[in-house]
DSSP file (Angstrom, degrees, kcal/mol; ACC not computed):
  #  RESIDUE AA STRUCTURE BP1 BP2  ACC     N-H-->O    O-->H-N    N-H-->O    O-->H-N    TCO  KAPPA ALPHA  PHI   PSI    X-CA   Y-CA   Z-CA
    1    1 A M              0   0    0      0, 0.0     2,-0.4     0, 0.0    35,-0.2   0.000 360.0 360.0 360.0 149.7    0.0    0.0    0.0
    2    2 A I  E     -a   36   0A   0     33,-3.4    35,-2.7   107,-0.1     2,-0.8  -0.993 360.0-137.9-132.1 131.1    1.1    3.5   -0.8
    3    3 A L  E     -ab  37 111A   0    107,-2.6   109,-2.6    -2,-0.4     2,-0.6  -0.816  25.2-149.5 -89.1 112.3    0.1    6.8    0.9
    4    4 A V  E     - b   0 112A   0     33,-1.4   109,-0.2    -2,-0.8   107,-0.1  -0.738   9.9-138.6 -91.8 122.3   -0.4    9.3   -1.9
    5    5 A D    >>  -     0   0    0    107,-2.8     4,-1.7    -2,-0.6     3,-0.9  -0.314  23.5-107.8 -76.6 158.8    0.3   12.9   -1.0
    6    6 A T  H 3> S+     0   0    0      1,-0.2     4,-3.2     2,-0.2     5,-0.3   0.822 114.3  65.9 -53.8 -37.1   -1.8   15.9   -2.2
    7    7 A S  H 3> S+     0   0    0      1,-0.2     4,-1.6     2,-0.2    -1,-0.2   0.871 105.3  42.6 -59.9 -37.8    1.0   17.0   -4.5
    8    8 A V  H <> S+     0   0    0     -3,-0.9     4,-2.2   104,-0.3    -1,-0.2   0.918 114.5  49.6 -74.5 -44.4    0.5   13.9   -6.7
    9    9 A W  H  X S+     0   0    0     -4,-1.7     4,-3.1     1,-0.2     5,-0.4   0.928 111.1  51.1 -58.7 -43.9   -3.3   14.0   -6.6
   10   10 A S  H  X>S+     0   0    0     -4,-3.2     4,-2.2     1,-0.2     5,-0.8   0.907 108.6  50.7 -61.2 -42.4   -3.2   17.7   -7.5
   11   11 A L  H  X5S+     0   0    0     -4,-1.6     4,-0.5    -5,-0.3    -1,-0.2   0.907 117.3  40.6 -60.5 -42.2   -0.9   17.0  -10.5
   12   12 A A  H  <5S+     0   0    0     -4,-2.2    -2,-0.2     1,-0.1    -1,-0.2   0.872 125.2  31.8 -74.6 -38.4   -3.3   14.2  -11.7
   13   13 A L  H  <5S+     0   0    0     -4,-3.1    -3,-0.2    -5,-0.2    -2,-0.2   0.763 124.5  33.1 -97.4 -27.7   -6.6   15.9  -11.0
   14   14 A R  H  <5S+     0   0    0     -4,-2.2     2,-0.6    -5,-0.4    -3,-0.2   0.690 104.1  66.6-108.1 -20.0   -6.2   19.6  -11.5
   15   15 A R     << -     0   0    0     -5,-0.8     2,-0.6    -4,-0.5    -1,-0.1  -0.905  64.1-157.0-110.2 124.9   -3.7   20.0  -14.2
   16   16 A R        +     0   0    0     -2,-0.6     2,-0.3    -3,-0.1     3,-0.1  -0.874  19.6 166.6-102.6 123.6   -4.5   19.0  -17.7
   17   17 A T        -     0   0    0     -2,-0.6    -2,-0.0     1,-0.1     4,-0.0  -0.893  44.0-119.7-128.8 162.0   -1.6   18.2  -20.0
   18   18 A V  S    S+     0   0    0     -2,-0.3    -1,-0.1     1,-0.2    -2,-0.0   0.947 105.7  33.7 -65.7 -48.3   -1.4   16.4  -23.4
   19   19 A E  S    S-     0   0    0     -3,-0.1    -1,-0.2     0, 0.0     0, 0.0  -0.940  92.2-123.2-112.3 120.3    0.9   13.7  -22.2
   20   20 A P        -     0   0    0      0, 0.0    -8,-0.1     0, 0.0    -4,-0.0  -0.312  31.1-114.1 -62.1 143.1    0.5   12.6  -18.5
   21   21 A S     >  -     0   0    0      1,-0.1     4,-2.5   -10,-0.1     5,-0.2  -0.217  27.5-104.0 -70.0 166.9    3.6   12.9  -16.5
   22   22 A V  H  > S+     0   0    0      1,-0.2     4,-2.1     2,-0.2     5,-0.1   0.812 123.4  56.4 -60.5 -29.5    5.4    9.8  -15.1
   23   23 A Y  H  > S+     0   0    0      2,-0.2     4,-2.3     1,-0.2    -1,-0.2   0.908 107.9  45.5 -70.7 -42.0    3.9   10.6  -11.7
   24   24 A V  H  > S+     0   0    0      2,-0.2     4,-2.4     1,-0.2    -2,-0.2   0.910 112.5  51.5 -67.5 -41.7    0.4   10.6  -13.1
   25   25 A Q  H  X S+     0   0    0     -4,-2.5     4,-2.1     1,-0.2    -2,-0.2   0.904 110.5  49.1 -60.6 -41.1    1.1    7.3  -14.9
   26   26 A E  H  X S+     0   0    0     -4,-2.1     4,-2.6     2,-0.2    -2,-0.2   0.912 109.2  52.1 -65.6 -41.6    2.4    5.8  -11.7
   27   27 A L  H  X S+     0   0    0     -4,-2.3     4,-2.6     1,-0.2    -2,-0.2   0.909 108.2  51.7 -59.5 -42.3   -0.7    7.0   -9.8
   28   28 A I  H  X S+     0   0    0     -4,-2.4     4,-2.7     1,-0.2    -1,-0.2   0.916 110.3  48.7 -61.4 -43.1   -2.9    5.3  -12.4
   29   29 A E  H  X S+     0   0    0     -4,-2.1     4,-1.9     2,-0.2    -2,-0.2   0.915 111.2  49.7 -62.9 -42.4   -1.0    2.1  -12.0
   30   30 A L  H  <>S+     0   0    0     -4,-2.6     5,-2.7     2,-0.2     6,-0.5   0.899 111.8  48.8 -63.9 -39.9   -1.2    2.3   -8.2
   31   31 A I  H ><5S+     0   0    0     -4,-2.6     3,-1.7     1,-0.2    -2,-0.2   0.942 110.7  49.9 -63.8 -46.7   -5.0    2.9   -8.5
   32   32 A N  H 3<5S+     0   0    0     -4,-2.7    -1,-0.2     1,-0.3    -2,-0.2   0.827 112.3  48.0 -61.8 -31.7   -5.4    0.0  -10.9
   33   33 A D  T 3<5S-     0   0    0     -4,-1.9    -1,-0.3    -5,-0.2    -2,-0.2   0.370 111.4-124.6 -86.6   3.4   -3.4   -2.3   -8.5
   34   34 A T  T < 5S+     0   0    0     -3,-1.7    -3,-0.2    -4,-0.2    -2,-0.1   0.902  73.6 127.0  48.6  49.9   -5.6   -1.0   -5.6
   35   35 A R      < +     0   0    0     -5,-2.7   -33,-3.4    -6,-0.1     2,-0.3   0.376  33.1 113.0-109.9  -0.1   -2.5    0.1   -3.7
   36   36 A V  E     -a    2   0A   0     -6,-0.5     2,-0.4   -35,-0.2   -33,-0.2  -0.576  45.5-166.0 -82.6 133.8   -3.6    3.7   -3.0
   37   37 A Q  E     -a    3   0A   0    -35,-2.7   -33,-1.4    -2,-0.3     2,-0.3  -0.919   3.1-165.3-116.3 147.2   -4.3    4.8    0.6
   38   38 A M  B     -d   68   0B   0     29,-0.7    31,-3.2    -2,-0.4     2,-0.3  -0.951   6.2-162.9-129.2 146.8   -6.0    8.1    1.6
   39   39 A I    >>  -     0   0    0     -2,-0.3     4,-2.1    29,-0.2     3,-0.7  -0.934  34.2-110.9-124.5 157.5   -6.3   10.0    4.8
   40   40 A G  H 3> S+     0   0    0     29,-0.3     4,-2.6    -2,-0.3     5,-0.2   0.827 113.5  55.2 -56.8 -38.4   -8.9   12.7    5.6
   41   41 A S  H 3> S+     0   0    0      2,-0.2     4,-2.2     1,-0.2    -1,-0.3   0.850 108.2  48.9 -68.6 -31.3   -6.4   15.6    5.7
   42   42 A I  H <> S+     0   0    0     -3,-0.7     4,-2.5     2,-0.2    -1,-0.2   0.926 110.9  51.1 -69.5 -43.9   -5.2   14.8    2.2
   43   43 A R  H  X S+     0   0    0     -4,-2.1     4,-2.2     1,-0.2    -2,-0.2   0.925 110.7  49.5 -56.0 -45.4   -8.8   14.6    1.0
   44   44 A Q  H  X S+     0   0    0     -4,-2.6     4,-1.7     1,-0.2    -1,-0.2   0.917 110.3  49.4 -62.8 -43.6   -9.4   18.0    2.6
   45   45 A E  H  < S+     0   0    0     -4,-2.2    -1,-0.2     1,-0.2    -2,-0.2   0.910 110.9  50.4 -62.4 -41.4   -6.3   19.5    0.9
   46   46 A I  H  < S+     0   0    0     -4,-2.5    -1,-0.2     1,-0.2    -2,-0.2   0.910 116.1  41.2 -62.6 -42.6   -7.3   18.2   -2.5
   47   47 A L  H >< S+     0   0    0     -4,-2.2     3,-1.2    -5,-0.2    -1,-0.2   0.682  93.2 102.0 -82.0 -18.1  -10.9   19.5   -2.2
   48   48 A S  T 3< S+     0   0    0     -4,-1.7     3,-0.1     1,-0.2    -4,-0.0  -0.424  81.9  21.2 -71.3 139.3   -9.9   22.9   -0.7
   49   49 A G  T 3  S+     0   0    0      1,-0.3     2,-0.7    -2,-0.1    -1,-0.2   0.455  77.2 139.2  89.3   1.9   -9.9   25.9   -3.0
   50   50 A I    <   -     0   0    0     -3,-1.2    -1,-0.3     1,-0.2     6,-0.1  -0.715  31.2-171.4 -81.7 116.7  -12.2   24.5   -5.7
   51   51 A K        +     0   0    0     -2,-0.7     2,-0.6    -3,-0.1    -1,-0.2   0.805  61.6  74.7 -82.3 -30.7  -14.4   27.5   -6.6
   52   52 A V  S  > S-     0   0    0      1,-0.2     4,-2.3     2,-0.0     3,-0.4  -0.755  70.2-149.5 -91.2 119.8  -16.9   25.9   -8.9
   53   53 A E  H  > S+     0   0    0     -2,-0.6     4,-2.8     1,-0.2     5,-0.2   0.853  96.1  53.6 -57.0 -39.6  -19.4   23.8   -6.9
   54   54 A A  H  > S+     0   0    0      2,-0.2     4,-2.3     1,-0.2    -1,-0.2   0.891 109.9  47.6 -65.5 -38.4  -20.0   21.3   -9.8
   55   55 A Q  H  > S+     0   0    0     -3,-0.4     4,-2.5     2,-0.2     5,-0.2   0.900 112.1  50.7 -66.7 -40.7  -16.2   20.7  -10.0
   56   56 A F  H  X S+     0   0    0     -4,-2.3     4,-2.9     2,-0.2    -2,-0.2   0.946 112.0  46.6 -59.7 -49.3  -16.1   20.2   -6.2
   57   57 A A  H  X S+     0   0    0     -4,-2.8     4,-2.1     1,-0.2    -2,-0.2   0.892 112.8  49.5 -63.4 -41.0  -18.9   17.8   -6.2
   58   58 A A  H  X S+     0   0    0     -4,-2.3     4,-2.1     2,-0.2    -1,-0.2   0.922 114.3  44.2 -65.2 -43.7  -17.5   15.8   -9.2
   59   59 A L  H  X S+     0   0    0     -4,-2.5     4,-2.6     2,-0.2     5,-0.2   0.911 111.2  53.9 -68.5 -41.6  -14.0   15.5   -7.6
   60   60 A R  H  X S+     0   0    0     -4,-2.9     4,-1.1    -5,-0.2    -1,-0.2   0.907 109.7  49.2 -56.6 -42.1  -15.5   14.7   -4.2
   61   61 A E  H  < S+     0   0    0     -4,-2.1     3,-0.3     1,-0.2     4,-0.3   0.905 110.3  50.0 -65.3 -42.5  -17.4   11.8   -5.8
   62   62 A Q  H >< S+     0   0    0     -4,-2.1     3,-1.3     1,-0.2    -2,-0.2   0.908 109.9  50.9 -61.1 -42.1  -14.3   10.6   -7.6
   63   63 A L  H >< S+     0   0    0     -4,-2.6     3,-2.3     1,-0.3    -1,-0.2   0.714  90.8  77.3 -71.8 -20.0  -12.3   10.6   -4.3
   64   64 A R  T 3< S+     0   0    0     -4,-1.1    -1,-0.3    -3,-0.3    -2,-0.2   0.681  78.0  74.4 -64.7 -14.8  -15.0    8.6   -2.5
   65   65 A A  T <  S+     0   0    0     -3,-1.3    -1,-0.3    -4,-0.3    -2,-0.2   0.647  91.3  63.2 -68.1 -13.5  -13.6    5.6   -4.3
   66   66 A F  S <  S-     0   0    0     -3,-2.3    -1,-0.2    -4,-0.1     3,-0.1  -0.861  82.9-150.7-115.6  94.7  -10.7    5.8   -1.8
   67   67 A P        -     0   0    0      0, 0.0   -29,-0.7     0, 0.0     2,-0.2  -0.272  27.0-100.4 -65.1 151.3  -11.9    5.3    1.8
   68   68 A D  B     -d   38   0B   0    -31,-0.1   -29,-0.2     1,-0.1     3,-0.0  -0.494  28.8-120.2 -72.9 136.4   -9.9    7.0    4.5
   69   69 A L        -     0   0    0    -31,-3.2   -29,-0.3    -2,-0.2    -1,-0.1  -0.637  41.6-107.0 -68.5 127.8   -7.4    5.0    6.5
   70   70 A P        -     0   0    0      0, 0.0     2,-0.3     0, 0.0    -1,-0.1  -0.361  37.4-155.8 -63.7 136.9   -8.7    5.2   10.1
   71   71 A L        -     0   0    0     -2,-0.1     2,-0.3    -3,-0.0    -3,-0.0  -0.797   4.1-155.8-111.1 155.5   -6.5    7.5   12.3
   72   72 A S    >>  -     0   0    0     -2,-0.3     4,-1.3     1,-0.1     3,-0.8  -0.768  36.7-100.9-123.1 170.6   -6.1    7.4   16.0
   73   73 A A  H 3> S+     0   0    0     -2,-0.3     4,-2.4     1,-0.2     5,-0.2   0.849 121.4  63.4 -58.5 -33.4   -5.1    9.9   18.7
   74   74 A N  H 3> S+     0   0    0      1,-0.2     4,-2.7     2,-0.2    -1,-0.2   0.864  98.1  55.1 -59.9 -35.8   -1.6    8.2   18.6
   75   75 A D  H <> S+     0   0    0     -3,-0.8     4,-2.3     2,-0.2    -1,-0.2   0.932 110.6  44.0 -62.9 -44.6   -1.2    9.3   15.0
   76   76 A F  H  X S+     0   0    0     -4,-1.3     4,-2.0     2,-0.2    -2,-0.2   0.876 114.5  49.4 -69.4 -38.1   -1.9   13.0   15.8
   77   77 A E  H  X S+     0   0    0     -4,-2.4     4,-2.1     2,-0.2    -2,-0.2   0.910 112.2  47.8 -65.3 -42.7    0.4   12.8   18.9
   78   78 A Y  H  X S+     0   0    0     -4,-2.7     4,-2.7     2,-0.2    -2,-0.2   0.892 108.9  54.6 -66.8 -38.5    3.2   11.2   16.9
   79   79 A A  H  X S+     0   0    0     -4,-2.3     4,-2.6     2,-0.2    -1,-0.2   0.906 109.3  47.8 -59.2 -42.4    2.7   13.9   14.2
   80   80 A A  H  X S+     0   0    0     -4,-2.0     4,-2.7     2,-0.2    -1,-0.2   0.888 110.1  52.5 -65.9 -38.1    3.2   16.6   16.8
   81   81 A E  H  X S+     0   0    0     -4,-2.1     4,-2.6     2,-0.2    -2,-0.2   0.927 111.4  46.1 -62.4 -44.6    6.2   14.8   18.1
   82   82 A L  H  X S+     0   0    0     -4,-2.7     4,-2.7     2,-0.2     5,-0.3   0.917 111.4  52.5 -63.2 -43.8    7.8   14.7   14.6
   83   83 A F  H  X S+     0   0    0     -4,-2.6     4,-2.4     1,-0.2    -2,-0.2   0.942 113.1  43.8 -55.2 -50.3    6.9   18.3   14.1
   84   84 A N  H  X S+     0   0    0     -4,-2.7     4,-2.1     2,-0.2    -2,-0.2   0.904 113.1  51.5 -65.2 -42.4    8.6   19.3   17.3
   85   85 A M  H  X S+     0   0    0     -4,-2.6     4,-0.5     1,-0.2    -2,-0.2   0.941 115.9  39.5 -61.5 -48.3   11.7   17.1   16.7
   86   86 A L  H ><>S+     0   0    0     -4,-2.7     5,-2.8     1,-0.2     3,-0.9   0.855 111.8  56.6 -74.5 -32.4   12.3   18.5   13.2
   87   87 A R  H ><5S+     0   0    0     -4,-2.4     3,-2.0    -5,-0.3    -1,-0.2   0.891 100.9  58.6 -62.4 -37.2   11.5   22.1   14.2
   88   88 A S  H 3<5S+     0   0    0     -4,-2.1    -1,-0.2     1,-0.3    -2,-0.2   0.720 105.8  50.7 -64.2 -19.2   14.2   21.8   16.9
   89   89 A K  T <<5S-     0   0    0     -3,-0.9    -1,-0.3    -4,-0.5    -2,-0.2   0.301 126.5-102.9 -97.6   6.7   16.5   21.1   14.0
   90   90 A G  T < 5S+     0   0    0     -3,-2.0     2,-0.6     1,-0.3    -3,-0.2   0.622  79.6 134.1  83.2  14.1   15.3   24.1   12.0
   91   91 A I      < -     0   0    0     -5,-2.8     2,-0.3    -6,-0.1    -1,-0.3  -0.868  38.4-159.6-103.7 124.6   13.2   22.1    9.6
   92   92 A Q        +     0   0    0     -2,-0.6     2,-0.3    -3,-0.1    -9,-0.0  -0.715  20.1 152.0-102.9 151.8    9.7   23.4    9.0
   93   93 A G        -     0   0    0     -2,-0.3     2,-0.1   -10,-0.0    -6,-0.0  -0.966  42.5 -91.4-164.5 167.0    6.7   21.5    7.6
   94   94 A S     >  -     0   0    0     -2,-0.3     4,-2.0     1,-0.1     5,-0.2  -0.444  33.8-114.6 -83.9 160.5    2.9   21.6    7.8
   95   95 A N  H  > S+     0   0    0      1,-0.2     4,-2.0     2,-0.2     5,-0.2   0.896 119.6  52.7 -57.8 -40.3    0.8   19.8   10.4
   96   96 A T  H  > S+     0   0    0      1,-0.2     4,-2.6     2,-0.2    -1,-0.2   0.907 105.3  54.0 -63.7 -41.6   -0.6   17.7    7.5
   97   97 A D  H  > S+     0   0    0      1,-0.2     4,-2.0     2,-0.2    -1,-0.2   0.917 111.2  45.0 -58.6 -43.5    2.9   16.8    6.3
   98   98 A F  H  X S+     0   0    0     -4,-2.0     4,-2.4     2,-0.2    -1,-0.2   0.810 110.0  54.6 -75.6 -27.5    3.8   15.5    9.7
   99   99 A L  H  X S+     0   0    0     -4,-2.0     4,-2.6     2,-0.2     5,-0.2   0.915 107.9  50.6 -66.1 -41.2    0.6   13.6   10.0
  100  100 A I  H  X S+     0   0    0     -4,-2.6     4,-2.5     1,-0.2    -2,-0.2   0.921 111.3  48.6 -59.1 -44.1    1.3   11.9    6.7
  101  101 A C  H  X S+     0   0    0     -4,-2.0     4,-2.4     2,-0.2    -2,-0.2   0.919 111.3  49.7 -63.3 -43.0    4.8   11.0    8.0
  102  102 A A  H  X S+     0   0    0     -4,-2.4     4,-2.6     2,-0.2    -2,-0.2   0.920 113.3  45.4 -63.3 -44.5    3.3    9.6   11.3
  103  103 A V  H  X S+     0   0    0     -4,-2.6     4,-2.2     2,-0.2    -1,-0.2   0.912 112.1  52.9 -65.1 -42.6    0.7    7.5    9.4
  104  104 A S  H  X>S+     0   0    0     -4,-2.5     5,-2.6    -5,-0.2     4,-0.5   0.912 112.3  44.6 -58.8 -44.6    3.4    6.3    7.0
  105  105 A L  H ><5S+     0   0    0     -4,-2.4     3,-0.7     3,-0.2    -2,-0.2   0.913 112.0  51.3 -68.8 -43.2    5.6    5.2    9.8
  106  106 A R  H 3<5S+     0   0    0     -4,-2.6    -1,-0.2     1,-0.2    -2,-0.2   0.875 120.0  35.3 -62.4 -36.6    2.9    3.5   11.8
  107  107 A H  H 3<5S-     0   0    0     -4,-2.2    -1,-0.2    -5,-0.2    -2,-0.2   0.388 104.9-125.0 -98.5   2.4    1.7    1.5    8.8
  108  108 A N  T <<5 +     0   0    0     -3,-0.7    -3,-0.2    -4,-0.5    -4,-0.1   0.943  62.3 147.7  51.7  50.3    5.2    1.0    7.4
  109  109 A M      < -     0   0    0     -5,-2.6    19,-0.3    -6,-0.2    -1,-0.2  -0.960  47.2-124.0-122.5 127.5    3.8    2.5    4.2
  110  110 A P        -     0   0    0      0, 0.0  -107,-2.6     0, 0.0     2,-0.5  -0.297  22.3-125.6 -68.4 157.5    5.8    4.6    1.7
  111  111 A I  E     -bc   3 129A   0     17,-2.5    19,-3.2  -109,-0.2     2,-0.7  -0.895  10.9-150.3-104.7 130.7    4.7    8.1    0.7
  112  112 A F  E     +b    4   0A   0   -109,-2.6  -107,-2.8    -2,-0.5  -104,-0.3  -0.906  41.3 140.4-100.7 110.8    4.2    9.0   -2.9
  113  113 A T        -     0   0    0     -2,-0.7    -2,-0.0    17,-0.4  -107,-0.0  -0.960  51.5-157.2-146.6 158.4    4.9   12.7   -3.3
  114  114 A I        +     0   0    0     -2,-0.3     2,-0.7     4,-0.0    -1,-0.1   0.174  66.4 112.8-117.2  11.2    6.6   15.2   -5.5
  115  115 A D    >   -     0   0    0      1,-0.1     3,-1.7     2,-0.0     4,-0.4  -0.768  60.4-151.5 -85.4 113.9    6.9   17.6   -2.6
  116  116 A N  T >> S+     0   0    0     -2,-0.7     4,-1.5     1,-0.3     3,-0.7   0.670  86.8  78.2 -64.2 -17.3   10.7   18.0   -1.9
  117  117 A D  H 3> S+     0   0    0      1,-0.2     4,-2.5     2,-0.2    -1,-0.3   0.871  88.3  58.7 -57.8 -34.6   10.0   18.7    1.8
  118  118 A F  H <> S+     0   0    0     -3,-1.7     4,-2.5     1,-0.2    -1,-0.2   0.821  99.7  56.0 -67.6 -30.2    9.4   15.0    2.3
  119  119 A C  H <> S+     0   0    0     -3,-0.7     4,-0.8    -4,-0.4    -1,-0.2   0.897 108.9  47.9 -65.4 -39.3   13.0   14.3    1.1
  120  120 A L  H >< S+     0   0    0     -4,-1.5     3,-0.8     2,-0.2     4,-0.3   0.927 111.7  49.0 -66.0 -44.7   14.3   16.6    3.8
  121  121 A F  H >X S+     0   0    0     -4,-2.5     4,-2.3     1,-0.2     3,-2.2   0.922 106.4  57.8 -58.4 -44.0   12.1   14.9    6.4
  122  122 A A  H 3< S+     0   0    0     -4,-2.5    -1,-0.2     1,-0.3    -2,-0.2   0.697  96.2  62.6 -64.2 -19.7   13.3   11.5    5.2
  123  123 A S  T << S+     0   0    0     -3,-0.8    -1,-0.3    -4,-0.8    -2,-0.2   0.570 117.1  29.2 -80.6  -6.5   16.9   12.6    5.9
  124  124 A H  T <4 S+     0   0    0     -3,-2.2    -2,-0.2    -4,-0.3    -1,-0.1   0.593 124.2  38.3-123.7 -22.9   16.0   12.9    9.6
  125  125 A I  S  < S-     0   0    0     -4,-2.3     2,-0.9     2,-0.1    -1,-0.3  -0.929  87.4-108.5-130.2 156.2   13.2   10.4   10.2
  126  126 A P        +     0   0    0      0, 0.0     2,-0.2     0, 0.0    -4,-0.1  -0.021  62.9 141.4 -83.6  37.7   12.8    6.9    8.8
  127  127 A V        -     0   0    0     -2,-0.9     2,-0.4    -6,-0.2    -2,-0.1  -0.499  44.3-137.2 -71.9 146.1    9.9    7.6    6.4
  128  128 A R        -     0   0    0    -19,-0.3   -17,-2.5    -2,-0.2     2,-0.4  -0.865  10.5-147.3-104.4 139.7   10.2    5.8    3.1
  129  129 A L  B     -c  111   0A   0     -2,-0.4     2,-0.4   -19,-0.3   -17,-0.2  -0.893  16.3-124.4-108.1 135.6    9.3    7.6   -0.2
  130  130 A H        -     0   0    0    -19,-3.2   -17,-0.4    -2,-0.4     2,-0.3  -0.620  29.2-155.6 -76.4 129.9    7.8    5.8   -3.1
  131  131 A T        -     0   0    0     -2,-0.4     2,-0.5   -19,-0.1   -19,-0.0  -0.821  15.2-121.8-109.8 150.4    9.9    6.2   -6.3
  132  132 A V              0   0    0     -2,-0.3  -109,-0.1     1,-0.1  -110,-0.0  -0.764 360.0 360.0 -88.3 129.0    8.8    6.0   -9.9
  133  133 A N              0   0    0     -2,-0.5    -1,-0.1  -107,-0.0    -2,-0.0   0.470 360.0 360.0 -80.9 360.0   10.7    3.3  -11.8
């Protein structure tokens, strides 16, 4: 299973190009293999900022094919711990980014992202990043 970050979903769902990028092609393969995992905060980030109600509703419906991985209080506490640890080293990230890291670590699940912040996080905590072959 792979936890797909907002950056990849955004690339696939919001940007239209003639030829899909290798990241979008990889996401399609992961979806076809039923290996994609979703958490509520990623769903919220994907849906936030869509101005046209019909587009919001259509995207919300598409994303419902991916149920949320259940989270616990431990996930949020661990995310805060990671936030504090990396912040003490001068590394900044969002609460959602550290929640993604905490869930990834708890489930031993790589993160599929194109956000370079995660590469920086991975140099300090043992998160694994999914790479495109």
